[in-house]
ZAMARGU-4260 file (C-alpha; in steps of 0.2 Angstrom, whole numbers, plus 5000, padded with zeros to 4 digits):
<rodrens>
0) 5104/5180/4611 | 5105/5187/4628 | 5102/5205/4633 | 5108/5212/4650 | 5101/5229/4656
5) 5107/5237/4668 | 5097/5249/4679 | 5083/5237/4675 | 5072/5242/4687 | 5072/5261/4677
10) 5058/5268/4672 | 5061/5268/4654 | 5065/5249/4653 | 5048/5245/4648 | 5049/5257/4631
15) 5064/5246/4629 | 5054/5229/4630 | 5041/5235/4620 | 5051/5238/4606 | 5059/5220/4609
20) 5042/5211/4609 | 5039/5222/4590 | 5055/5218/4582 | 5058/5202/4588 | 5060/5192/4573
25) 5073/5203/4570 | 5081/5205/4584 | 5082/5188/4590 | 5084/5192/4610 | 5079/5176/4619
30) 5083/5181/4636 | 5081/5199/4645 | 5092/5201/4661 | 5087/5215/4670 | 5099/5221/4684
35) 5097/5235/4697 | 5103/5238/4715 | 5085/5242/4720 | 5074/5226/4722 | 5059/5236/4725
40) 5060/5244/4706 | 5067/5229/4699 | 5051/5218/4707 | 5038/5234/4699 | 5047/5235/4682
45) 5048/5215/4680 | 5026/5217/4683 | 5024/5229/4671 | 5036/5219/4657 | 5027/5201/4662
50) 5008/5211/4657 | 5016/5220/4642 | 5023/5201/4636 | 5007/5192/4641 | 4998/5183/4624
55) 5014/5187/4614 | 5022/5174/4606 | 5043/5170/4606 | 5042/5185/4619 | 5060/5185/4629
60) 5059/5176/4644 | 5065/5190/4659 | 5076/5186/4672 | 5079/5197/4687 | 5093/5200/4700
65) 5103/5212/4710 | 5120/5203/4707 | 5130/5211/4694 | 5141/5197/4690 | 5126/5186/4686
70) 5119/5199/4675 | 5133/5202/4664 | 5140/5185/4661 | 5137/5177/4644 | 5126/5193/4639
75) 5129/5196/4619 | 5123/5214/4622 | 5123/5226/4639 | 5112/5242/4640 | 5119/5251/4653
80) 5105/5264/4660 | 5111/5266/4677 | 5108/5282/4689 | 5120/5282/4704 | 5112/5291/4717
85) 5094/5288/4710 | 5081/5303/4707 | 5085/5309/4726 | 5105/5314/4718 | 5096/5322/4703
90) 5087/5334/4714 | 5102/5338/4724 | 5112/5341/4711 | 5098/5355/4704 | 5096/5363/4722
95) 5115/5364/4724 | 5116/5372/4709 | 5101/5385/4711 | 5106/5390/4728 | 5122/5393/4720
100) 5115/5403/4707 | 5117/5394/4691 | 5108/5379/4683 | 5109/5361/4690 | 5102/5353/4673
105) 5108/5335/4675 | 5119/5333/4659 | 5123/5351/4658 | 5132/5362/4670 | 5137/5361/4688
110) 5122/5348/4689 | 5130/5338/4676 | 5148/5339/4684 | 5143/5333/4700 | 5132/5318/4690
115) 5147/5313/4680 | 5160/5314/4695 | 5148/5301/4705 | 5146/5291/4688 | 5161/5288/4680
120) 5167/5278/4694 | 5154/5266/4694 | 5153/5266/4674 | 5170/5261/4675 | 5168/5246/4689
125) 5153/5240/4677 | 5165/5240/4662 | 5178/5230/4668 | 5165/5218/4674 | 5159/5218/4656
130) 5177/5215/4650 | 5181/5201/4660 | 5166/5192/4661 | 5156/5194/4643 | 5173/5201/4632
135) 5164/5198/4616 | 5147/5209/4620 | 5141/5224/4615 | 5140/5238/4628 | 5126/5251/4623
140) 5126/5265/4635 | 5110/5275/4641 | 5118/5283/4657 | 5121/5302/4656 | 5131/5311/4654
145) 5133/5300/4639 | 5147/5307/4629 | 5157/5308/4646 | 5152/5290/4652 | 5154/5281/4635
150) 5171/5289/4633 | 5176/5284/4653 | 5170/5265/4649 | 5181/5266/4632 | 5195/5264/4643
155) 5191/5245/4645 | 5180/5242/4632 | 5185/5253/4618 | 5175/5251/4603 | 5165/5239/4610
160) 5155/5253/4621 | 5143/5264/4610 | 5134/5279/4617 | 5116/5283/4612 | 5103/5299/4614
165) 5088/5299/4605 | 5089/5319/4604 | 5098/5321/4587 | 5088/5308/4579 | 5071/5317/4585
170) 5079/5333/4578 | 5083/5325/4560 | 5065/5318/4561 | 5059/5334/4563 | 5069/5344/4552
175) 5068/5331/4537 | 5048/5333/4540 | 5048/5351/4540 | 5057/5350/4523 | 5047/5334/4515
180) 5062/5324/4512 | 5063/5305/4514 | 5077/5300/4527 | 5083/5288/4513 | 5086/5302/4500
185) 5097/5312/4510 | 5113/5315/4521 | 5114/5326/4533 | 5129/5335/4544 | 5127/5333/4563
190) 5142/5335/4574 | 5145/5339/4591 | 5145/5332/4610 | 5130/5323/4617 | 5118/5338/4621
195) 5128/5350/4614 | 5127/5347/4593 | 5121/5355/4577 | 5113/5350/4563 | 5120/5361/4550
200) 5118/5351/4531 | 5104/5342/4524 | 5110/5334/4506 | 5100/5326/4492 | 5109/5311/4487
205) 5116/5310/4468 | 5130/5321/4463 | 5145/5330/4469 | 5152/5332/4487 | 5150/5349/4494
210) 5166/5344/4507 | 5177/5344/4492 | 5170/5357/4477 | 5180/5369/4482 | 5195/5361/4480
215) 5205/5353/4465 | 5202/5331/4463 | 5219/5326/4472 | 5223/5342/4480 | 5229/5341/4499
220) 5214/5350/4505 | 5203/5338/4493 | 5211/5324/4502 | 5209/5332/4519 | 5191/5331/4516
225) 5189/5314/4508 | 5203/5305/4517 | 5207/5314/4536 | 5217/5299/4542 | 5227/5297/4527
230) 5236/5285/4516 | 5249/5276/4526 | 5260/5274/4509 | 5260/5293/4510 | 5265/5294/4527
235) 5249/5303/4534 | 5234/5313/4530 | 5235/5332/4526 | 5237/5344/4540 | 5222/5354/4544
240) 5222/5358/4560 | 5239/5366/4558 | 5257/5365/4567 | 5250/5372/4584 | 5236/5358/4585
245) 5251/5346/4580 | 5262/5352/4596 | 5248/5356/4608 | 5250/5372/4619 | 5246/5379/4636
250) 5228/5384/4634 | 5218/5367/4635 | 5203/5376/4628 | 5212/5384/4613 | 5213/5400/4604
255) 5195/5396/4595 | 5186/5395/4612 | 5195/5411/4617 | 5185/5419/4601 | 5170/5412/4607
260) 5171/5421/4624 | 5172/5403/4631 | 5179/5401/4649 | 5192/5391/4652 | 5200/5385/4669
265) 5216/5388/4660 | 5233/5375/4665 | 5242/5367/4652 | 5235/5355/4639 | 5238/5339/4648
270) 5222/5334/4645 | 5225/5332/4627 | 5212/5342/4621 | 5213/5350/4604 | 5228/5342/4600
275) 5229/5324/4590 | 5234/5331/4573 | 5233/5320/4560 | 5249/5308/4565 | 5237/5292/4567
280) 5236/5286/4549 | 5228/5272/4554 | 5217/5278/4566 | 5212/5273/4584 | 5206/5257/4578
285) 5221/5250/4572 | 5227/5250/4588 | 5222/5237/4600 | 5209/5240/4614 | 5211/5240/4633
290) 5201/5224/4634 | 5216/5215/4622 | 5203/5216/4609 | 5208/5221/4591 | 5198/5237/4589
295) 5190/5237/4573 | 5183/5253/4568 | 5190/5268/4557 | 5182/5284/4549 | 5170/5278/4535
300) 5164/5288/4521 | 5143/5288/4521 | 5135/5273/4512 | 5138/5270/4493 | 5128/5283/4484
305) 5130/5296/4494 | 5137/5310/4483 | 5125/5325/4485 | 5114/5332/4473 | 5106/5351/4470
310) 5116/5357/4486 | 5110/5359/4504 | 5093/5360/4509 | 5095/5368/4525 | 5094/5384/4518
315) 5077/5385/4511 | 5071/5380/4528 | 5080/5393/4537 | 5073/5407/4526 | 5055/5399/4527
320) 5049/5406/4544 | 5032/5396/4543 | 5040/5382/4541 | 5055/5383/4552 | 5043/5387/4566
325) 5034/5369/4562 | 5044/5361/4573 | 5050/5361/4594 | 5067/5370/4588 | 5061/5382/4578
330) 5049/5389/4591 | 5062/5385/4603 | 5076/5396/4597 | 5066/5406/4585 | 5069/5410/4566
335) 5080/5424/4568 | 5094/5416/4579 | 5094/5400/4568 | 5097/5410/4553 | 5111/5419/4562
340) 5119/5401/4566 | 5113/5393/4549 | 5111/5377/4560 | 5096/5370/4569 | 5104/5366/4587
345) 5101/5351/4599 | 5088/5357/4613 | 5099/5357/4627 | 5108/5372/4618 | 5093/5382/4623
350) 5103/5381/4642 | 5118/5388/4635 | 5111/5403/4622 | 5097/5407/4637 | 5106/5402/4655
355) 5099/5418/4663 | 5081/5416/4656 | 5082/5398/4659 | 5088/5400/4677 | 5073/5413/4680
360) 5061/5400/4672 | 5067/5385/4683 | 5069/5396/4700 | 5050/5401/4696 | 5043/5384/4695
365) 5035/5377/4709 | 5046/5360/4708 | 5064/5357/4698 | 5062/5343/4687 | 5071/5330/4696
370) 5058/5336/4711 | 5043/5332/4698 | 5050/5315/4694 | 5053/5309/4710 | 5037/5313/4716
375) 5030/5306/4698 | 5037/5289/4700 | 5037/5286/4719 | 5016/5287/4713 | 5019/5278/4700
380) 5029/5262/4708 | 5019/5262/4720 | 5000/5261/4710 | 5009/5247/4700 | 5009/5235/4714
385) 4992/5239/4718 | 4982/5239/4702 | 4984/5236/4683 | 5004/5239/4682 | 5004/5241/4661
390) 4992/5254/4665 | 4999/5263/4679 | 5016/5263/4669 | 5007/5269/4653 | 4999/5283/4661
395) 5015/5291/4671 | 5026/5288/4654 | 5014/5300/4644 | 5013/5314/4659 | 5034/5313/4658
400) 5034/5315/4638 | 5021/5329/4639 | 5030/5340/4653 | 5050/5335/4647 | 5059/5354/4647
405) 5044/5363/4651 | 5051/5379/4657 | 5062/5382/4641 | 5047/5380/4631 | 5038/5390/4642
410) 5051/5404/4642 | 5052/5404/4624 | 5032/5404/4621 | 5036/5386/4610 | 5019/5378/4617
415) 5017/5359/4619 | 5027/5346/4619 | 5026/5337/4602 | 5022/5318/4606 | 5015/5307/4592
420) 5018/5290/4597 | 5018/5283/4580 | 5033/5293/4576 | 5051/5285/4576 | 5055/5277/4596
425) 5067/5286/4608 | 5081/5279/4617 | 5075/5261/4614 | 5072/5263/4594 | 5090/5270/4592
430) 5096/5257/4604 | 5089/5242/4595 | 5094/5249/4577 | 5111/5249/4583 | 5109/5230/4591
435) 5103/5225/4576 | 5117/5231/4563 | 5130/5224/4575 | 5121/5207/4575 | 5115/5204/4560
440) 5129/5214/4549 | 5113/5225/4544 | 5122/5241/4539 | 5114/5258/4543 | 5119/5277/4548
445) 5114/5282/4567 | 5120/5298/4575 | 5130/5291/4588 | 5142/5294/4603 | 5160/5287/4598
450) 5177/5290/4597 | 5182/5305/4585 | 5197/5299/4574 | 5198/5317/4567 | 5180/5318/4560
455) 5177/5335/4570 | 5195/5343/4570 | 5194/5355/4586 | 5196/5340/4597 | 5208/5325/4598
460) 5205/5306/4591 | 5201/5299/4605 | 5189/5310/4609 | 5170/5304/4609 | 5158/5315/4600
465) 5140/5314/4594 | 5141/5312/4573 | 5133/5302/4559 | 5140/5284/4561 | 5140/5268/4550
470) 5136/5252/4558 | 5136/5236/4555 | 5144/5219/4563 | 5163/5229/4566 | 5156/5242/4575
475) 5151/5260/4573 | 5162/5270/4561 | 5161/5289/4563 | 5157/5295/4545 | 5168/5308/4537
480) 5155/5325/4538 | 5158/5344/4534 | 5168/5355/4545 | 5156/5361/4561 | 5150/5379/4560
485) 5166/5389/4570 | 5153/5395/4583 | 5152/5377/4590 | 5169/5374/4590 | 5173/5384/4605
490) 5159/5377/4614 | 5162/5359/4612 | 5181/5363/4616 | 5178/5369/4633 | 5165/5355/4638
495) 5176/5343/4634 | 5190/5353/4643 | 5176/5351/4658 | 5172/5331/4654 | 5193/5326/4655
500) 5194/5338/4671 | 5182/5326/4677 | 5191/5311/4671 | 5205/5316/4678 | 5198/5320/4695
505) 5192/5301/4695 | 5209/5293/4691 | 5220/5304/4705 | 5204/5306/4717 | 5208/5328/4716
510) 5197/5337/4723 | 5207/5351/4714 | 5203/5344/4698 | 5183/5341/4700 | 5185/5362/4704
515) 5195/5364/4690 | 5180/5353/4680 | 5167/5364/4688 | 5177/5379/4684 | 5180/5374/4664
520) 5162/5374/4662 | 5156/5388/4653 | 5138/5390/4662 | 5149/5391/4679 | 5165/5399/4672
525) 5173/5404/4691 | 5184/5397/4700 | 5179/5402/4715 | 5159/5397/4714 | 5167/5380/4706
530) 5176/5378/4722 | 5161/5384/4734 | 5151/5370/4722 | 5162/5354/4724 | 5162/5359/4741
535) 5143/5359/4744 | 5141/5342/4732 | 5155/5333/4744 | 5144/5338/4758 | 5129/5331/4749
540) 5136/5313/4741 | 5143/5299/4750 | 5148/5293/4734 | 5160/5309/4732 | 5172/5305/4746
545) 5187/5299/4738 | 5189/5317/4730 | 5203/5321/4742 | 5211/5337/4744 | 5226/5340/4731
</rodrens>
């Protein structure tokens, strides 16, 4: 099989290659194609991979190219890991935001909106080429902002694009270790958007499902949990969203977001957030995708035998301060906050829960994260050309991991980042697990970014969400999970609204829509500030020249 990596000169590509080499007898990848627009970076990473494969029997044949069509044609799998504007762009995203008095992290807030506005047009162009030249390929999206970019690519690729992130799997791994639980013996409730999700249930397998415990068998309430898409013979599922959700409204974020105190840009619900209802009894997967390929996935139950025994394990962890603060998220957020939430947030929620403190910490730092990575990678790529390529890369990678989210950890006293190279792998491990399941029909459960199909009731069916999925040869199907806690609903609605305004801005080439996207984000929250930010980013990035007045 042929695997193509777009952004093949990227710093993390050797991690994917290392995982391929370790798992080559199961993945059966025979050709690895690296594509990048930067020939120098492509050459450097090619040297690292050649050194890494030295003496490994059956290593995939390596091909490098700067031509997109050559890279994509005939691919069985495409990993999309591009960075429009490079690390210089990330630095600009950060600095423009900081100068305006807001956070500029690459996936969160103003920086994430700017990055999305630059990336979505290119991601859609790439998706169109994949649909034309490799229509049977599966695309696994690494590119940030991962949920937004995956939703944009789905316009052309439908369900054949799946977004991944290693944050949820890392969080689950740490929580299960703290509980002393075997991953094969539990079902987890995790839901949200990429870099905006919560782990709010850990259920041992073997008895009644808590999602239906309060509802008589066969009742409408019970069917709404176990069969949310409905039986077509019954004319659809239960309406747990209510008439207001069926008919939309004038507030694109919704009353839940207003109660949560989340800022909205206002305006009509033309973007469709929170208005899907349960009218599509067959699910989005029953319709044909934009590629002309039939959609093949719907909503699934967890694998057979995953009924729950003995109730939720998470409350006992939340009640045990020493165990709770034995892992990163427990120290980052603190036991009291986690008990109040009744959940363990993704580490990126720290930007939302303490924006002022995080902003102050970033401003006090000698350099932004982007500036650190830009300098580090310049040194690393230069060293690759003059000394042992693999050694040069490994040293830089270990330093990068150790300094991840350093300002947040210093602010909260969370201590050093856990970095155990023997633990489950990051992005590359998730990506290869998806690839194996798709290629060899080896069903597995992974937390992925896929179209919602009613699993998260606060969002419409086509919204890309981050939830547990069953992955097999048919694709990635979101699993039914317990409802997202109320404290998360308004926040994901607000951020999804901002993402939808980004997509509208790209479609229409509209500065006004871009300003609305920026204003809708909870970490910006001001029309005047949003306009100032968009104009500052337009002045810095030629890639945003398409945003016209109106």
